N, CA, C and O atoms as CSV, one atom per row, in Angstrom:
chain,resi,resn,atom,element,x,y,z
A,1,UNK,N,N,61.436,-70.020,-29.774
A,1,UNK,CA,C,60.833,-69.252,-31.077
A,1,UNK,C,C,60.824,-67.749,-31.152
A,1,UNK,O,O,61.402,-66.975,-31.915
A,2,UNK,N,N,59.770,-67.503,-29.856
A,2,UNK,CA,C,59.986,-65.976,-29.256
A,2,UNK,C,C,61.671,-65.613,-28.893
A,2,UNK,O,O,61.987,-64.474,-29.237
A,3,UNK,N,N,62.672,-66.358,-28.307
A,3,UNK,CA,C,63.632,-66.103,-27.557
A,3,UNK,C,C,64.237,-65.817,-29.177
A,3,UNK,O,O,64.361,-64.604,-29.344
A,4,UNK,N,N,64.542,-66.425,-30.103
A,4,UNK,CA,C,64.583,-66.262,-31.688
A,4,UNK,C,C,64.239,-65.240,-32.206
A,4,UNK,O,O,65.080,-64.713,-32.934
A,5,UNK,N,N,63.125,-64.671,-32.077
A,5,UNK,CA,C,62.418,-63.054,-32.850
A,5,UNK,C,C,63.312,-61.596,-31.973
A,5,UNK,O,O,63.738,-60.552,-32.467
A,6,UNK,N,N,63.352,-62.216,-30.148
A,6,UNK,CA,C,63.548,-61.337,-29.794
A,6,UNK,C,C,65.540,-61.324,-29.644
A,6,UNK,O,O,65.869,-60.446,-28.846
A,7,UNK,N,N,66.179,-61.721,-29.950
A,7,UNK,CA,C,67.532,-62.393,-30.429
A,7,UNK,C,C,68.119,-61.974,-31.518
A,7,UNK,O,O,69.340,-61.889,-31.653
A,8,UNK,N,N,66.947,-61.575,-32.693
A,8,UNK,CA,C,66.950,-60.904,-34.388
A,8,UNK,C,C,67.199,-59.509,-33.848
A,8,UNK,O,O,68.213,-58.828,-33.697
A,9,UNK,N,N,65.599,-59.288,-33.554
A,9,UNK,CA,C,64.829,-58.004,-33.447
A,9,UNK,C,C,66.473,-57.308,-32.653
A,9,UNK,O,O,67.246,-56.589,-33.286
A,10,UNK,N,N,66.670,-57.691,-31.354
A,10,UNK,CA,C,67.637,-56.387,-30.815
A,10,UNK,C,C,69.000,-56.682,-32.222
A,10,UNK,O,O,69.127,-55.900,-33.164
A,11,UNK,N,N,69.423,-57.301,-32.133
A,11,UNK,CA,C,71.008,-57.606,-32.956
A,11,UNK,C,C,70.697,-56.821,-34.286
A,11,UNK,O,O,71.742,-56.665,-34.918
A,12,UNK,N,N,69.752,-56.351,-34.830
A,12,UNK,CA,C,69.496,-55.754,-36.002
A,12,UNK,C,C,69.443,-54.333,-35.230
A,12,UNK,O,O,70.375,-53.532,-35.307
A,13,UNK,N,N,68.349,-54.108,-34.529
A,13,UNK,CA,C,68.737,-52.521,-33.794
A,13,UNK,C,C,70.542,-52.479,-33.063
A,13,UNK,O,O,71.114,-51.435,-33.376
A,14,UNK,N,N,71.032,-53.028,-32.569
A,14,UNK,CA,C,71.974,-52.837,-32.515
A,14,UNK,C,C,73.341,-52.436,-33.712
A,14,UNK,O,O,74.447,-52.096,-33.291
A,15,UNK,N,N,73.050,-52.541,-35.117
A,15,UNK,CA,C,74.047,-53.023,-36.460
A,15,UNK,C,C,73.116,-51.985,-36.624
A,15,UNK,O,O,72.551,-52.175,-35.547
A,16,UNK,N,N,72.366,-50.825,-37.223
A,16,UNK,CA,C,71.875,-49.706,-37.384
A,16,UNK,C,C,72.778,-48.700,-36.892
A,16,UNK,O,O,73.321,-47.961,-37.713
A,17,UNK,N,N,73.056,-48.547,-35.433
A,17,UNK,CA,C,73.800,-47.415,-35.455
A,17,UNK,C,C,75.471,-47.036,-35.634
A,17,UNK,O,O,76.118,-45.991,-35.564
A,18,UNK,N,N,75.939,-49.079,-36.020
A,18,UNK,CA,C,76.811,-49.036,-37.003
A,18,UNK,C,C,76.976,-48.597,-38.217
A,18,UNK,O,O,77.807,-47.792,-38.639
A,19,UNK,N,N,76.215,-49.115,-38.717
A,19,UNK,CA,C,76.362,-48.653,-40.409
A,19,UNK,C,C,76.030,-46.981,-40.651
A,19,UNK,O,O,76.355,-46.200,-41.546
A,20,UNK,N,N,74.959,-46.787,-38.998
A,20,UNK,CA,C,75.277,-45.048,-38.891
A,20,UNK,C,C,76.749,-44.222,-38.922
A,20,UNK,O,O,76.999,-43.096,-39.351
A,21,UNK,N,N,77.189,-44.729,-38.606
A,21,UNK,CA,C,78.508,-44.579,-37.764
A,21,UNK,C,C,78.900,-44.235,-39.212
A,21,UNK,O,O,78.819,-43.144,-39.778
A,22,UNK,N,N,79.380,-45.513,-39.720
A,22,UNK,CA,C,80.374,-45.183,-41.218
A,22,UNK,C,C,80.004,-44.282,-42.126
A,22,UNK,O,O,80.735,-43.505,-42.740
A,23,UNK,N,N,78.589,-44.433,-42.211
A,23,UNK,CA,C,78.052,-43.146,-43.281
A,23,UNK,C,C,78.345,-42.190,-42.514
A,23,UNK,O,O,78.801,-41.263,-43.183
A,24,UNK,N,N,78.283,-41.826,-40.809
A,24,UNK,CA,C,78.690,-40.201,-40.845
A,24,UNK,C,C,79.901,-40.383,-41.123
A,24,UNK,O,O,80.183,-39.442,-41.865
A,25,UNK,N,N,81.299,-41.369,-40.909
A,25,UNK,CA,C,82.413,-41.182,-41.588
A,25,UNK,C,C,82.888,-40.637,-43.193
A,25,UNK,O,O,83.743,-39.916,-43.708
A,26,UNK,N,N,81.990,-41.303,-43.501
A,26,UNK,CA,C,82.215,-41.128,-45.562
A,26,UNK,C,C,82.130,-39.370,-45.683
A,26,UNK,O,O,82.908,-38.486,-46.041
A,27,UNK,N,N,80.160,-39.459,-44.962
A,27,UNK,CA,C,80.094,-38.138,-45.223
A,27,UNK,C,C,81.180,-36.885,-44.767
A,27,UNK,O,O,81.483,-35.873,-45.399
A,28,UNK,N,N,81.554,-37.263,-43.679
A,28,UNK,CA,C,82.513,-36.141,-43.351
A,28,UNK,C,C,83.888,-35.796,-44.208
A,28,UNK,O,O,84.520,-34.748,-44.084
A,29,UNK,N,N,84.325,-37.205,-45.363
A,29,UNK,CA,C,85.426,-37.230,-45.796
A,29,UNK,C,C,84.727,-36.401,-47.482
A,29,UNK,O,O,85.303,-35.576,-48.191
A,30,UNK,N,N,83.397,-36.999,-47.665
A,30,UNK,CA,C,83.455,-36.493,-48.865
A,30,UNK,C,C,83.064,-34.324,-48.400
A,30,UNK,O,O,83.274,-33.462,-49.253
A,31,UNK,N,N,82.847,-34.185,-47.823
A,31,UNK,CA,C,82.595,-32.885,-47.207
A,31,UNK,C,C,83.650,-31.819,-46.931
A,31,UNK,O,O,83.414,-30.611,-46.903
A,32,UNK,N,N,84.724,-32.336,-46.749
A,32,UNK,CA,C,86.304,-31.651,-46.369
A,32,UNK,C,C,86.957,-31.991,-48.115
A,32,UNK,O,O,87.994,-31.382,-48.381
A,33,UNK,N,N,86.312,-33.017,-49.359
A,33,UNK,CA,C,86.630,-32.715,-50.199
A,33,UNK,C,C,86.093,-31.785,-51.492
A,33,UNK,O,O,86.645,-31.349,-52.503
A,34,UNK,N,N,84.565,-31.696,-50.875
A,34,UNK,CA,C,83.798,-30.839,-51.232
A,34,UNK,C,C,84.605,-29.175,-51.437
A,34,UNK,O,O,84.556,-28.449,-52.430
A,35,UNK,N,N,85.065,-29.019,-50.590
A,35,UNK,CA,C,85.412,-28.164,-50.074
A,35,UNK,C,C,86.991,-27.350,-50.411
A,35,UNK,O,O,87.498,-26.238,-50.262
A,36,UNK,N,N,87.343,-28.670,-50.941
A,36,UNK,CA,C,88.845,-28.269,-51.806
A,36,UNK,C,C,88.742,-27.607,-53.270
A,36,UNK,O,O,89.466,-26.816,-53.873
A,37,UNK,N,N,87.543,-28.259,-53.588
A,37,UNK,CA,C,87.094,-27.257,-55.567
A,37,UNK,C,C,87.692,-26.096,-55.068
A,37,UNK,O,O,87.859,-25.678,-53.922
A,38,UNK,N,N,88.008,-25.623,-56.284
A,38,UNK,CA,C,88.510,-24.343,-56.540
A,38,UNK,C,C,87.196,-23.570,-57.264
A,38,UNK,O,O,87.283,-22.369,-57.520
A,39,UNK,N,N,85.963,-24.341,-57.580
A,39,UNK,CA,C,85.182,-23.649,-58.711
A,39,UNK,C,C,84.102,-23.606,-57.689
A,39,UNK,O,O,83.778,-24.598,-57.036
A,40,UNK,N,N,83.384,-22.076,-57.529
A,40,UNK,CA,C,82.421,-22.200,-56.430
A,40,UNK,C,C,80.663,-23.366,-56.737
A,40,UNK,O,O,79.763,-23.777,-56.005
A,41,UNK,N,N,80.926,-23.443,-57.897
A,41,UNK,CA,C,79.536,-23.971,-58.626
A,41,UNK,C,C,79.427,-25.095,-58.486
A,41,UNK,O,O,78.326,-25.618,-58.315
A,42,UNK,N,N,80.866,-25.950,-58.534
A,42,UNK,CA,C,80.962,-27.520,-58.637
A,42,UNK,C,C,81.071,-28.084,-57.101
A,42,UNK,O,O,80.933,-29.257,-56.754
A,43,UNK,N,N,81.380,-26.848,-56.193
A,43,UNK,CA,C,81.341,-26.842,-54.810
A,43,UNK,C,C,79.754,-27.317,-54.180
A,43,UNK,O,O,79.581,-28.356,-53.543
A,44,UNK,N,N,78.830,-26.470,-54.459
A,44,UNK,CA,C,77.871,-26.318,-54.538
A,44,UNK,C,C,76.738,-27.371,-55.063
A,44,UNK,O,O,75.703,-27.510,-54.412
A,45,UNK,N,N,76.899,-27.878,-55.891
A,45,UNK,CA,C,76.749,-29.709,-56.908
A,45,UNK,C,C,77.073,-30.473,-55.869
A,45,UNK,O,O,76.265,-31.126,-55.208
A,46,UNK,N,N,78.877,-30.389,-55.602
A,46,UNK,CA,C,79.095,-31.248,-53.783
A,46,UNK,C,C,78.381,-30.975,-53.115
A,46,UNK,O,O,78.256,-32.130,-52.709
A,47,UNK,N,N,77.637,-30.403,-52.487
A,47,UNK,CA,C,76.941,-29.608,-50.998
A,47,UNK,C,C,75.774,-30.303,-51.245
A,47,UNK,O,O,75.212,-31.151,-50.551
A,48,UNK,N,N,75.399,-29.716,-52.611
A,48,UNK,CA,C,73.600,-29.929,-52.337
A,48,UNK,C,C,73.813,-32.056,-52.599
A,48,UNK,O,O,73.028,-32.896,-52.158
A,49,UNK,N,N,74.789,-32.268,-53.222
A,49,UNK,CA,C,74.884,-33.803,-53.866
A,49,UNK,C,C,74.836,-34.872,-52.183
A,49,UNK,O,O,74.344,-35.899,-51.714
A,50,UNK,N,N,75.552,-33.947,-51.902
A,50,UNK,CA,C,76.045,-34.993,-49.981
A,50,UNK,C,C,74.757,-34.863,-49.145
A,50,UNK,O,O,74.393,-35.709,-48.329
A,51,UNK,N,N,73.900,-33.362,-49.516
A,51,UNK,CA,C,73.238,-33.226,-48.672
A,51,UNK,C,C,71.994,-34.705,-48.897
A,51,UNK,O,O,71.405,-35.344,-48.026
A,52,UNK,N,N,71.940,-34.885,-50.819
A,52,UNK,CA,C,70.899,-35.830,-51.178
A,52,UNK,C,C,70.823,-36.729,-50.341
A,52,UNK,O,O,69.879,-36.965,-49.587
A,53,UNK,N,N,72.234,-37.503,-50.476
A,53,UNK,CA,C,72.954,-38.435,-49.696
A,53,UNK,C,C,72.387,-39.328,-48.852
A,53,UNK,O,O,71.983,-40.489,-48.909
A,54,UNK,N,N,72.557,-37.510,-47.184
A,54,UNK,CA,C,72.600,-37.611,-45.891
A,54,UNK,C,C,70.797,-37.731,-45.857
A,54,UNK,O,O,70.466,-38.329,-44.833
A,55,UNK,N,N,69.793,-37.388,-46.565
A,55,UNK,CA,C,68.479,-37.394,-46.760
A,55,UNK,C,C,68.441,-38.601,-47.150
A,55,UNK,O,O,67.899,-39.226,-46.238
A,56,UNK,N,N,68.817,-39.585,-48.338
A,56,UNK,CA,C,67.956,-40.587,-48.591
A,56,UNK,C,C,68.766,-41.630,-47.788
A,56,UNK,O,O,68.485,-42.705,-48.318
A,57,UNK,N,N,69.543,-41.826,-46.878
A,57,UNK,CA,C,69.926,-42.149,-46.088
A,57,UNK,C,C,68.894,-42.298,-44.599
A,57,UNK,O,O,68.535,-43.319,-44.013
A,58,UNK,N,N,68.634,-40.964,-44.322
A,58,UNK,CA,C,67.778,-41.157,-42.789
A,58,UNK,C,C,66.121,-41.428,-43.625
A,58,UNK,O,O,65.186,-41.693,-42.870
A,59,UNK,N,N,65.972,-41.386,-44.417
A,59,UNK,CA,C,64.625,-41.811,-45.249
A,59,UNK,C,C,65.059,-43.275,-45.054
A,59,UNK,O,O,64.254,-43.893,-44.357
A,60,UNK,N,N,65.999,-43.924,-45.434
A,60,UNK,CA,C,65.799,-45.755,-45.535
A,60,UNK,C,C,65.964,-45.832,-44.366
A,60,UNK,O,O,65.920,-47.062,-44.403
A,61,UNK,N,N,66.178,-45.552,-42.942
A,61,UNK,CA,C,66.542,-45.574,-42.055
A,61,UNK,C,C,65.120,-45.808,-41.535
A,61,UNK,O,O,64.736,-46.956,-41.317
A,62,UNK,N,N,64.294,-44.695,-41.321
A,62,UNK,CA,C,62.963,-44.681,-41.239
A,62,UNK,C,C,62.240,-46.040,-42.020
A,62,UNK,O,O,61.721,-47.076,-41.604
A,63,UNK,N,N,62.414,-45.639,-42.957
A,63,UNK,CA,C,61.690,-46.937,-43.402
A,63,UNK,C,C,62.035,-48.389,-43.056
A,63,UNK,O,O,61.504,-49.488,-43.215
A,64,UNK,N,N,62.986,-47.981,-42.596
A,64,UNK,CA,C,63.552,-49.523,-41.544
A,64,UNK,C,C,62.440,-49.688,-40.538
A,64,UNK,O,O,61.491,-50.472,-40.564
A,65,UNK,N,N,62.795,-48.706,-39.577
A,65,UNK,CA,C,61.838,-48.813,-37.912
A,65,UNK,C,C,60.496,-48.372,-38.893
A,65,UNK,O,O,60.108,-49.511,-38.635
A,66,UNK,N,N,59.671,-47.936,-39.566
A,66,UNK,CA,C,58.397,-48.174,-40.137
A,66,UNK,C,C,58.029,-49.378,-40.235
A,66,UNK,O,O,57.115,-49.707,-39.478
A,67,UNK,N,N,58.609,-50.464,-41.202
A,67,UNK,CA,C,58.716,-51.633,-41.645
A,67,UNK,C,C,58.801,-52.296,-40.392
A,67,UNK,O,O,57.993,-53.225,-40.397
A,68,UNK,N,N,59.508,-52.219,-39.181
A,68,UNK,CA,C,59.327,-53.170,-38.151
A,68,UNK,C,C,58.241,-52.997,-37.400
A,68,UNK,O,O,57.717,-53.968,-36.854
A,69,UNK,N,N,57.760,-51.773,-37.266
A,69,UNK,CA,C,56.692,-51.519,-36.418
A,69,UNK,C,C,55.523,-52.262,-37.304
A,69,UNK,O,O,54.641,-52.923,-36.756
A,70,UNK,N,N,55.582,-52.134,-38.347
A,70,UNK,CA,C,54.433,-52.387,-38.965
A,70,UNK,C,C,54.322,-53.783,-39.083
A,70,UNK,O,O,53.128,-54.083,-39.063
A,71,UNK,N,N,55.223,-55.001,-39.225
A,71,UNK,CA,C,55.038,-56.244,-38.720
A,71,UNK,C,C,55.376,-56.469,-37.580
A,71,UNK,O,O,55.784,-57.618,-37.412
A,72,UNK,N,N,55.373,-55.741,-36.591
A,72,UNK,CA,C,54.903,-56.138,-34.974
A,72,UNK,C,C,53.494,-56.124,-34.758
A,72,UNK,O,O,52.909,-56.701,-33.841
A,73,UNK,N,N,52.822,-55.206,-35.948
A,73,UNK,CA,C,51.367,-54.695,-35.671
A,73,UNK,C,C,50.557,-55.920,-35.993
A,73,UNK,O,O,49.636,-56.443,-35.365
A,74,UNK,N,N,51.306,-56.349,-37.480
A,74,UNK,CA,C,50.512,-57.719,-38.126
A,74,UNK,C,C,50.766,-58.961,-37.456
A,74,UNK,O,O,50.077,-59.946,-37.722
A,75,UNK,N,N,52.017,-59.023,-36.313
A,75,UNK,CA,C,51.660,-60.582,-36.019
A,75,UNK,C,C,51.049,-60.268,-34.632
A,75,UNK,O,O,50.789,-61.208,-33.881
A,76,UNK,N,N,50.787,-58.879,-34.222
A,76,UNK,CA,C,49.643,-58.870,-32.940
A,76,UNK,C,C,47.935,-59.009,-33.709
A,76,UNK,O,O,46.912,-59.187,-33.050
A,77,UNK,N,N,47.989,-58.886,-35.102
A,77,UNK,CA,C,47.088,-58.499,-35.310
A,77,UNK,C,C,46.157,-60.243,-35.917
A,77,UNK,O,O,45.063,-60.796,-35.809
A,78,UNK,N,N,47.655,-60.489,-36.614
A,78,UNK,CA,C,47.235,-62.266,-36.880
A,78,UNK,C,C,47.504,-63.296,-35.829
A,78,UNK,O,O,46.717,-64.237,-35.940
A,79,UNK,N,N,48.476,-63.447,-34.708
A,79,UNK,CA,C,47.205,-63.821,-33.200
A,79,UNK,C,C,45.837,-63.637,-32.491
A,79,UNK,O,O,45.053,-64.389,-31.912
A,80,UNK,N,N,45.883,-62.417,-32.762
A,80,UNK,CA,C,44.513,-62.169,-32.290
A,80,UNK,C,C,43.324,-62.514,-33.082
A,80,UNK,O,O,42.303,-62.821,-32.466
A,81,UNK,N,N,43.320,-62.505,-34.321
A,81,UNK,CA,C,42.758,-63.158,-35.226
A,81,UNK,C,C,42.550,-64.809,-34.872
A,81,UNK,O,O,41.490,-65.353,-34.562
A,82,UNK,N,N,43.660,-65.331,-34.989
A,82,UNK,CA,C,43.815,-66.672,-34.772
A,82,UNK,C,C,42.947,-67.112,-33.347
A,82,UNK,O,O,42.034,-67.921,-33.178
A,83,UNK,N,N,43.472,-66.443,-32.665
A,83,UNK,CA,C,43.182,-66.764,-31.180
A,83,UNK,C,C,40.892,-66.222,-30.747
A,83,UNK,O,O,40.127,-66.283,-29.785
A,84,UNK,N,N,40.839,-65.759,-32.255
A,84,UNK,CA,C,39.185,-65.568,-32.504
A,84,UNK,C,C,38.785,-66.135,-32.751
A,84,UNK,O,O,37.726,-66.529,-32.263
A,85,UNK,N,N,39.761,-66.899,-34.363
A,85,UNK,CA,C,38.972,-68.033,-34.437
A,85,UNK,C,C,38.576,-69.540,-34.228
A,85,UNK,O,O,37.892,-70.383,-34.809
A,86,UNK,N,N,39.850,-69.388,-32.384
A,86,UNK,CA,C,40.085,-71.227,-31.889
A,86,UNK,C,C,38.372,-70.657,-31.025
A,86,UNK,O,O,37.407,-71.247,-30.540
A,87,UNK,N,N,38.674,-69.594,-31.176
A,87,UNK,CA,C,36.934,-69.370,-29.556
A,87,UNK,C,C,36.204,-69.477,-30.397
A,87,UNK,O,O,35.302,-68.816,-29.881
A,88,UNK,N,N,35.651,-69.896,-31.695
A,88,UNK,CA,C,34.604,-70.009,-32.180
A,88,UNK,C,C,35.066,-71.243,-33.150
A,88,UNK,O,O,35.077,-70.928,-34.340
A,89,UNK,N,N,35.418,-72.477,-32.884
A,89,UNK,CA,C,35.983,-73.178,-33.256
A,89,UNK,C,C,35.709,-74.140,-32.207
A,89,UNK,O,O,35.890,-75.327,-32.480
A,90,UNK,N,N,35.233,-73.765,-30.854
A,90,UNK,CA,C,35.447,-74.248,-30.178
A,90,UNK,C,C,34.149,-74.665,-29.380
A,90,UNK,O,O,34.242,-75.364,-28.371
């Protein structure tokens, strides 16, 4: 059971950088198309939108890390509680 959990976590952590690389490639493509538009205000709005997309991507990645750490802490707490209950029951 622990091996399966470790394998799942390791796989998930290895896949995160791959998705970030794809997102960075897409961001680079949108940045070059933003500089092609002749209207300065439109370029500004496109750059703001690109910055907002990058921010949201980084926040989503941070949330995933937070949720992972939170799940680990919950497992430790649950194990400690179960251990305490077992000691009292004996």
